[in-house]
C-alpha positions in Angstrom: -6.0 1.6 -6.4 -6.3 1.2 -3.4 -4.3 2.1 -0.9 -4.2 -1.5 0.6 -3.2 -2.8 -2.0 0.5 -0.7 -1.4 3.3 -1.2 0.5 3.9 1.3 2.1 8.1 1.9 2.5 8.1 5.8 4.9 6.5 6.7 7.8 6.6 5.0 10.2 3.9 7.1 12.2 6.3 9.0 15.2 7.9 11.5 14.0 6.2 13.9 11.8 3.4 12.3 10.5 -0.1 11.3 11.3 -2.1 8.5 10.0 -1.9 9.4 6.5 -1.4 12.5 6.3 2.0 12.7 5.6 4.7 12.4 2.6 5.3 9.2 1.3 6.9 6.7 -0.5 4.5 3.7 -2.1 4.9 0.2 -4.2 2.8 -1.0 -6.2 1.3 -4.9 -6.7 3.5 -4.2 -9.6 7.0 -2.5 -8.5 6.5 1.6 -9.9 5.9 3.7 -7.0 3.4 6.3 -5.7 4.2 9.2 -4.3 2.4 11.4 -1.5 3.6 14.9 -0.7 1.9 18.2 -1.0 1.7 20.1 -4.4 3.9 21.7 -6.1 3.1 24.2 -8.7 7.0 24.0 -10.3 5.7 24.2 -13.9 2.9 22.6 -15.9 2.5 19.0 -16.4 1.8 17.6 -19.2 -2.9 16.3 -18.7 -2.7 13.4 -16.1 0.5 13.9 -14.2 0.9 16.5 -11.4 4.1 17.0 -9.2 3.8 16.3 -5.8 7.1 17.9 -3.1 8.3 15.8 -0.7 11.2 15.9 2.3 14.7 15.1 1.4 14.5 11.9 4.0 11.2 10.8 2.9 12.5 10.1 -0.5 15.9 8.8 2.0 14.3 6.3 3.9 11.9 4.0 1.1 15.4 3.8 -0.5 16.6 2.7 1.9 14.1 0.5 3.0 13.7 -0.8 -0.8 18.4 -1.2 0.1 19.7 0.3 -2.5 
């Protein structure tokens, strides 16, 4: 899936974010979410899965944009 196929819910180019290298939440066409953040090593995930860490304000921004 290409980045262009995702709807970016967070980060508008102000604050800490630069281009595409900051924590972000994206929504897919099917309604699921893709999270961009720092890799976390909190525990070992099953094969094919991973953990990312994002700031609380990034998640709050995504919820606000979705109107939840």
